[in-house]
C-alpha atoms as one frame of an Amber mdcrd trajectory, in Angstrom:
protein
 -39.009 -26.136  21.602 -35.805 -27.600  23.038 -32.816 -25.492  22.129 -29.616
 -27.219  21.115 -26.730 -26.224  23.432 -24.170 -23.913  21.850 -20.619 -25.102
  21.574 -17.473 -22.961  21.317 -17.303 -23.422  17.559 -20.762 -21.824  17.205
 -19.707 -18.984  19.473 -16.540 -18.407  17.419 -18.606 -17.882  14.285 -21.011
 -15.470  15.954 -18.168 -13.507  17.562 -16.292 -13.203  14.280 -19.421 -11.994
  12.475 -20.204  -9.440  15.187 -16.679  -8.035  15.016 -16.338  -8.055  11.242
 -19.948  -7.106  10.337 -19.681  -8.983   7.034 -19.697 -12.615   5.962 -16.532
 -12.203   3.889 -14.480 -10.553   6.632 -15.708 -13.029   9.244 -14.846 -15.916
   6.931 -11.344 -14.547   6.465 -10.823 -14.451  10.238 -12.183 -17.983  10.624
 -10.389 -19.373   7.583 -13.611 -20.481   5.864 -15.765 -19.380   2.929 -18.372
 -16.638   3.514 -21.041 -19.189   2.618 -19.945 -21.325   5.577 -20.510 -18.395
   7.937 -23.946 -17.786   6.427 -24.944 -21.442   6.718 -23.846 -21.508  10.365
 -25.885 -18.396  11.111 -28.983 -19.734   9.361 -28.691 -23.054  11.188 -28.323
 -21.439  14.595 -31.233 -19.061  14.045 -33.403 -21.983  12.930 -32.393 -24.210
  15.837 -32.883 -21.437  18.387 -35.969 -19.960  16.785 -34.683 -16.379  17.101
 -33.013 -13.824  14.881 -29.426 -13.326  15.983 -28.327 -10.701  13.457 -30.002
  -7.969  11.432 -28.745  -7.398   7.889 -28.529  -3.744   6.918 -26.615  -1.422
   4.648 -23.776  -1.277   7.158 -23.524  -5.053   7.362 -24.515  -7.598   9.995
 -25.412  -6.266  13.436 -26.419  -8.477  16.386 -29.989  -8.215  17.632 -30.723
  -7.916  21.346 -30.658 -11.691  21.662 -27.587 -11.857  19.444 -25.807  -9.277
  21.592 -26.305 -11.462  24.665 -24.827 -14.379  22.726 -21.841 -12.323  21.584
 -21.184 -11.098  25.139 -21.171 -14.712  26.313 -18.767 -15.578  23.496 -16.405
 -12.797  24.578 -16.345 -14.174  28.127 -15.599 -17.694  26.899 -12.898 -16.419
  24.542 -11.255 -14.364  27.292 -11.068 -17.351  29.617  -9.870 -19.682  26.855
  -7.092 -17.326  25.772  -6.008 -16.776  29.377  -5.669 -20.522  29.891  -3.723
 -20.892  26.635  -1.318 -18.094  27.629  -0.794 -19.543  31.091  -0.050 -22.997
  29.692   2.312 -21.581  27.037   3.947 -19.294  29.578   4.788 -22.223  31.844
   6.739 -23.990  29.080  10.307 -24.426  30.306  11.690 -25.968  27.108  14.147
 -24.036  24.929  12.460 -25.459  21.856   9.307 -24.907  19.842   8.063 -21.889
  17.927   7.867 -18.175  18.741   5.643 -15.801  16.792   7.240 -12.373  16.585
   5.470  -9.307  15.233   7.571  -6.361  14.090   7.415  -3.304  11.856   8.698
  -3.035   8.296  11.987  -1.264   8.950  13.004  -3.309  11.991  12.048  -6.495
  10.180  13.867  -5.610   6.969  16.976  -3.789   8.188  17.661  -4.620  11.833
  16.498  -8.143  12.578  17.766 -10.461   9.803  21.348 -10.802  11.037  20.271
 -10.817  14.684  17.794 -13.618  14.044  20.572 -15.584  12.399  22.706 -15.193
  15.505  19.796 -16.184  17.734  19.092 -19.256  15.607  22.706 -20.364  15.839
  22.556 -20.186  19.622  19.075 -21.694  20.003  18.729 -24.130  17.083  15.634
 -25.816  18.533  13.604 -22.591  18.564  11.679 -21.698  15.408  10.983 -17.969
  14.913   7.916 -17.047  12.858   8.322 -13.394  11.877   5.295 -11.294  10.927
   6.145  -7.900   9.399   3.235  -5.487   9.815   3.121  -1.875  10.967  -0.026
  -2.533  12.981   0.518  -3.525  16.602  -1.037  -6.955  16.980  -3.103  -8.034
  19.976  -0.886 -10.156  22.218  -3.841 -10.757  24.530  -5.461 -12.736  21.708
  -2.110 -14.461  21.018  -1.876 -13.009  17.520   1.837 -13.065  18.378   4.000
 -14.026  21.359   6.392 -11.071  21.151   6.112  -7.601  19.649   9.301  -5.825
  18.612   8.270  -2.250  17.898   9.503   1.263  17.329   7.132   3.376  19.404
   6.903   6.052  22.087   3.711   4.625  23.572   3.854   0.874  24.262   0.536
  -0.723  25.326   0.300  -0.555  29.135  -0.902  -4.169  29.435   2.349  -5.529
  27.986   5.682  -6.059  29.713   9.183  -5.799  28.329  12.028  -3.376  27.964
  13.027  -0.223  26.172  16.250  -0.804  24.240  17.276   2.324  22.377  16.045
   5.532  20.845  16.031   5.842  17.046  17.380   8.880  15.230  16.199  10.151
  11.856  17.488  12.727   9.372  16.701  14.063   5.927  18.388  12.280   3.012
  18.529  12.516  -0.761  20.259  10.605  -3.549  23.653  11.896  -4.684  22.425
  12.100  -8.272  19.376  14.135  -7.265  21.536  16.582  -5.309  23.915  16.778
  -8.236  21.031  17.901 -10.438  19.299  20.386  -8.128  22.280  21.510  -6.035
  23.563  20.890  -2.537  23.295  23.247   0.411  19.984  24.752  -0.627  17.157
  25.628   1.811  15.165  22.544   2.703  11.990  24.109   1.280  13.519  24.138
  -2.192  13.763  20.349  -2.502  11.071  17.971  -3.700   9.925  15.897  -0.727
   8.735  12.346  -0.385   6.170  12.229   2.397   3.884   9.870   4.269   0.125
   9.599   3.874  -2.514  10.184   6.555  -2.173   6.666   7.963   1.349   7.581
   9.175   0.702  11.218  10.076   1.536  10.371  13.708   4.977   8.966  12.884
   8.034  10.968  14.018   9.201  11.206  10.404   5.929  12.881   9.384   6.038
  15.235  12.386   9.643  16.155  11.576   8.710  17.220   8.052   5.660  19.204
   9.209   7.669  21.061  11.838  10.994  21.551  10.070   9.724  22.133   6.525
   6.141  23.395   6.923   5.983  24.483   3.281   7.433  21.248   1.930   6.496
  20.451  -1.660   5.605  16.747  -1.502   5.737  15.084  -4.899   4.745  11.676
  -3.565   3.249  10.275  -0.372   3.479   6.694   0.824   1.747   4.419   3.324
   5.103   2.802   4.184   8.346   4.460   5.280  10.141   1.973   3.056   8.288
   3.569   0.144   9.941   6.918   0.846  13.299   5.149   1.178  13.042   3.467
  -2.208  11.771   6.645  -3.875  14.716   8.576  -2.432  17.088   5.892  -3.748
  15.487   6.382  -7.171  16.388  10.081  -7.038  12.814  11.367  -6.826  13.400
  13.771  -3.952  14.344  14.139  -0.306  12.932  12.004   2.504  13.068  11.770
   6.288  14.457   8.312   7.103  15.776   6.399  10.120  19.533   6.798  10.127
  20.161   3.090  10.720  18.450   2.458   7.371  19.716   5.356   5.240  23.309
   5.540   6.511  24.092   2.083   5.138  23.173   3.241   1.616  26.235   4.849
  -0.035  24.045   6.554  -2.657  22.181   8.631  -0.055  23.511  11.830   1.508
  22.402  13.487   4.730  20.769  16.880   4.398  20.475  17.315   8.177  22.036
  15.854  11.295  20.268  12.903  12.956  17.756  13.730  15.672  15.736  11.636
  18.092  12.057  12.340  18.746  11.037  12.302  22.400  10.869   8.781  23.799
  10.460   7.136  20.382  12.569   4.005  20.228  12.777   0.210  20.091  10.772
  -1.875  22.565  10.595  -5.659  22.933   7.268  -6.631  24.524   5.200  -9.642
  25.520   2.064 -10.440  27.505   2.629 -10.881  31.281   1.343 -14.469  31.075
   4.058 -15.344  28.540   7.166 -13.953  30.211   7.875 -17.146  32.177   8.226
 -19.227  29.010  11.865 -20.213  28.599  12.009 -19.568  24.861  10.125 -16.263
  25.140  12.476 -15.110  27.894  15.526 -16.235  25.932  14.404 -14.397  22.797
  13.635 -11.159  24.623  16.934 -11.213  26.502  19.149 -12.224  23.594  17.575
 -10.072  20.891  17.336  -7.152  23.289  21.032  -7.445  24.101  21.964  -7.737
  20.427  19.913  -4.669  19.479  21.559  -2.755  22.319  24.920  -3.337  20.624
  23.513  -1.501  17.586  22.803   1.730  19.499  25.391   3.795  17.655  23.769
   2.909  14.358  20.271   3.489  15.720  21.307   6.917  16.980  22.984   7.849
  13.710  26.470   8.215  15.173  27.968   5.744  12.680  27.764   6.540   8.969
């Protein structure tokens, strides 16, 4: 039986299914219906006369032959993405689009005005901002630039450290008026973070400084603790550049930085020669640097 040669589109489907292990998740990645993924799989298995995936309780898993196909797909994808990055990185025009990935607090409280200033200076550059606390894969070009608050930037990326970020404990003036100011920290109701953010400096601060904290609510977003504190539901550990601008919140402690945790602007090495990528990193980095006093909690 003569096997039909595989094209990259076939490989994309198989790679997505191997990574996602389900038709629905693979379809979401590919931007198609789950039924389209299933039809592609059935067609390929029929044309090749082999089973490429086993279907079990834990989803779709590649067979031995399917694994060889997926490994080939990974190699093709790696080369394709490298070529795309090199072509994009050689673009010398100060025009076109830039995809920027950032976290919730930087995207909501730090970047809006800075992006306005950048747009005024570079009107031909379109910035597509993705706000997500997960660090996207710049190797796969899920974004061109990552602007992150972290103490452990991915070693494969290049960029610059801009400033540390300080945090403190805050509570609403009305809440403190009800329960009293100047009390031991353990006596307040606390608004904490869930297990997904247990590694965050704000979560570590609360564990170390108030080990017996009574947490009334826990959130998967730091912004959740901010809004709950604004509603007078308890005390929360918040970045000072966010909480200090809110006149209804009072500091319970002085701002502190946590190790090397701070703002980084990062890109893939293949992209740093692009004129618009370089301009964004330099200009936004310089503008954030002017906000250091706010980031360090020295301006209230």
